[in-house]
C-alpha atoms as a printed R data frame, in Angstrom:
    type eleno elety resid chain resno       x       y       z
1   ATOM     1    CA   MET     A     1   0.301  12.599 -17.795
2   ATOM     2    CA   ARG     A     2  -0.456   8.903 -17.316
3   ATOM     3    CA   ASP     A     3  -1.151   6.488 -20.140
4   ATOM     4    CA   ASP     A     4  -3.980   3.943 -20.086
5   ATOM     5    CA   THR     A     5  -1.917   1.204 -18.456
6   ATOM     6    CA   PRO     A     6  -3.665   0.109 -15.245
7   ATOM     7    CA   ALA     A     7  -1.775   0.784 -12.041
8   ATOM     8    CA   VAL     A     8  -1.585  -1.153  -8.793
9   ATOM     9    CA   TYR     A     9  -0.657   0.826  -5.683
10  ATOM    10    CA   LEU     A    10   0.707  -0.752  -2.515
11  ATOM    11    CA   LEU     A    11   0.117   1.509   0.487
12  ATOM    12    CA   ALA     A    12   2.687   0.212   2.951
13  ATOM    13    CA   GLY     A    13   3.203   1.323   6.521
14  ATOM    14    CA   PRO     A    14   1.368   1.736   9.791
15  ATOM    15    CA   ALA     A    15  -2.269   2.775   9.893
16  ATOM    16    CA   GLY     A    16  -2.743   6.484  10.299
17  ATOM    17    CA   PRO     A    17  -4.684   9.507   9.085
18  ATOM    18    CA   ALA     A    18  -2.415  10.231   6.103
19  ATOM    19    CA   LYS     A    19  -2.598   6.671   4.819
20  ATOM    20    CA   ALA     A    20  -6.372   6.525   5.339
21  ATOM    21    CA   ALA     A    21  -6.811   9.833   3.505
22  ATOM    22    CA   TYR     A    22  -4.688   8.586   0.611
23  ATOM    23    CA   ALA     A    23  -6.737   5.369   0.378
24  ATOM    24    CA   ARG     A    24  -9.964   7.388   0.460
25  ATOM    25    CA   THR     A    25  -8.689   9.618  -2.346
26  ATOM    26    CA   LEU     A    26  -7.861   6.567  -4.434
27  ATOM    27    CA   THR     A    27 -11.342   5.096  -3.967
28  ATOM    28    CA   ASP     A    28 -12.895   8.510  -4.699
29  ATOM    29    CA   HIS     A    29 -11.058   8.392  -8.046
30  ATOM    30    CA   GLY     A    30 -12.409   4.944  -8.892
31  ATOM    31    CA   VAL     A    31  -9.421   2.870  -7.810
32  ATOM    32    CA   ALA     A    32 -10.572  -0.485  -6.429
33  ATOM    33    CA   GLU     A    33  -9.274  -1.716  -3.091
34  ATOM    34    CA   VAL     A    34  -8.136  -5.333  -3.076
35  ATOM    35    CA   SER     A    35  -9.043  -6.829   0.284
36  ATOM    36    CA   ALA     A    36  -6.477  -8.685   2.327
37  ATOM    37    CA   GLY     A    37  -6.480 -12.419   1.934
38  ATOM    38    CA   SER     A    38  -4.162 -15.237   1.075
39  ATOM    39    CA   PRO     A    39  -1.476 -14.369  -1.460
40  ATOM    40    CA   SER     A    40  -3.299 -16.432  -4.108
41  ATOM    41    CA   GLN     A    41  -6.595 -14.596  -3.442
42  ATOM    42    CA   VAL     A    42  -4.868 -11.223  -3.688
43  ATOM    43    CA   ALA     A    43  -3.062 -12.294  -6.873
44  ATOM    44    CA   SER     A    44  -6.336 -13.460  -8.466
45  ATOM    45    CA   ALA     A    45  -8.043 -10.164  -7.608
46  ATOM    46    CA   LEU     A    46  -5.119  -8.127  -8.957
47  ATOM    47    CA   ILE     A    47  -5.069 -10.090 -12.217
48  ATOM    48    CA   ALA     A    48  -8.834  -9.601 -12.637
49  ATOM    49    CA   HIS     A    49  -8.494  -5.824 -12.192
50  ATOM    50    CA   LEU     A    50  -5.512  -5.640 -14.546
51  ATOM    51    CA   GLN     A    51  -7.256  -7.692 -17.241
52  ATOM    52    CA   ALA     A    52 -10.269  -5.386 -16.976
53  ATOM    53    CA   GLY     A    53  -7.989  -2.337 -17.285
54  ATOM    54    CA   ARG     A    54  -8.858  -1.061 -13.784
55  ATOM    55    CA   ASP     A    55  -6.516   0.508 -11.256
56  ATOM    56    CA   ALA     A    56  -6.365  -1.183  -7.849
57  ATOM    57    CA   PHE     A    57  -4.635  -0.780  -4.516
58  ATOM    58    CA   LEU     A    58  -3.553  -2.869  -1.560
59  ATOM    59    CA   ASP     A    59  -3.441  -1.359   1.917
60  ATOM    60    CA   HIS     A    60  -1.109  -3.326   4.181
61  ATOM    61    CA   GLU     A    61   0.799  -2.409   7.313
62  ATOM    62    CA   GLU     A    62   3.612  -4.896   6.825
63  ATOM    63    CA   VAL     A    63   4.485  -6.600   3.577
64  ATOM    64    CA   PRO     A    64   7.598  -8.761   3.591
65  ATOM    65    CA   PRO     A    65  10.015  -7.762   0.815
66  ATOM    66    CA   GLU     A    66   9.659 -11.106  -0.967
67  ATOM    67    CA   GLU     A    67   5.845 -10.765  -1.030
68  ATOM    68    CA   ARG     A    68   6.116  -7.164  -2.243
69  ATOM    69    CA   ASP     A    69   8.505  -8.255  -4.992
70  ATOM    70    CA   ALA     A    70   6.152 -11.080  -6.011
71  ATOM    71    CA   TYR     A    71   3.214  -8.638  -6.320
72  ATOM    72    CA   LYS     A    72   5.362  -6.245  -8.351
73  ATOM    73    CA   ALA     A    73   6.408  -9.036 -10.719
74  ATOM    74    CA   LEU     A    74   2.793 -10.213 -11.056
75  ATOM    75    CA   VAL     A    75   1.546  -6.716 -11.879
76  ATOM    76    CA   GLU     A    76   4.274  -6.102 -14.442
77  ATOM    77    CA   GLU     A    77   3.810  -9.582 -15.962
78  ATOM    78    CA   HIS     A    78   0.147  -8.733 -16.571
79  ATOM    79    CA   GLY     A    79   0.905  -5.353 -18.152
80  ATOM    80    CA   GLY     A    80   0.320  -3.107 -15.151
81  ATOM    81    CA   GLN     A    81   2.293  -0.311 -13.527
82  ATOM    82    CA   TRP     A    82   3.549  -0.967  -9.989
83  ATOM    83    CA   CYS     A    83   3.501   1.918  -7.493
84  ATOM    84    CA   LEU     A    84   4.913   1.430  -3.984
85  ATOM    85    CA   ILE     A    85   3.881   4.173  -1.559
86  ATOM    86    CA   THR     A    86   5.431   3.963   1.903
87  ATOM    87    CA   PHE     A    87   4.035   5.769   4.936
88  ATOM    88    CA   THR     A    88   6.119   6.291   8.063
89  ATOM    89    CA   VAL     A    89   5.390   7.408  11.601
90  ATOM    90    CA   ASP     A    90   6.295  10.943  12.665
91  ATOM    91    CA   HIS     A    91   8.171  10.222  15.897
92  ATOM    92    CA   ALA     A    92   7.954  13.741  17.394
93  ATOM    93    CA   PRO     A    93   4.202  13.631  18.201
94  ATOM    94    CA   LEU     A    94   4.599  10.058  19.396
95  ATOM    95    CA   ALA     A    95   7.380  11.023  21.817
96  ATOM    96    CA   THR     A    96   5.314  13.974  23.095
97  ATOM    97    CA   TRP     A    97   2.294  11.741  23.618
98  ATOM    98    CA   LEU     A    98   4.335   9.110  25.475
99  ATOM    99    CA   GLY     A    99   6.021  11.740  27.637
100 ATOM   100    CA   PRO     A   100   9.213  11.407  29.679
101 ATOM   101    CA   ALA     A   101   8.797   7.630  29.952
102 ATOM   102    CA   SER     A   102   9.609   7.387  26.231
103 ATOM   103    CA   ALA     A   103  13.050   8.934  26.661
104 ATOM   104    CA   THR     A   104  15.823   6.386  26.531
105 ATOM   105    CA   THR     A   105  19.316   6.783  27.822
106 ATOM   106    CA   ARG     A   106  22.269   4.864  26.564
107 ATOM   107    CA   ASP     A   107  25.282   4.189  28.697
C-alpha cells in the first residue's frame, strides 16, 4: 500500500508496445506526463507536480546517468518518491525479423 507521497516515474528504454501500454496505464490512473524539454523545463514541471501532490512520469528513450541522478535528487529533495522503470528490447523477435543477415560470426 502506497502512502500519499507523490511519485515520479522515469520510463527509460526504447519505444515499444510494453512501454507505451505502461505509459497509457499511468495516464489512465491520473498520473501526469511531463513533456520532454530542456532539463530546467522538466525540473520546473516536476517541482510543480510534486508541490501540488500529483504523481508524474517522464518517458525517455535515453537518459544519461548524470541526468537521471539529478532528476532523482530533485524529486527526493522536494519530498517525492523516485521510481525508475527500465524497458529493454527482446532480441529474439528482432533477430527473427532481421533474418540470417543479423547473424554475426566471430573469428
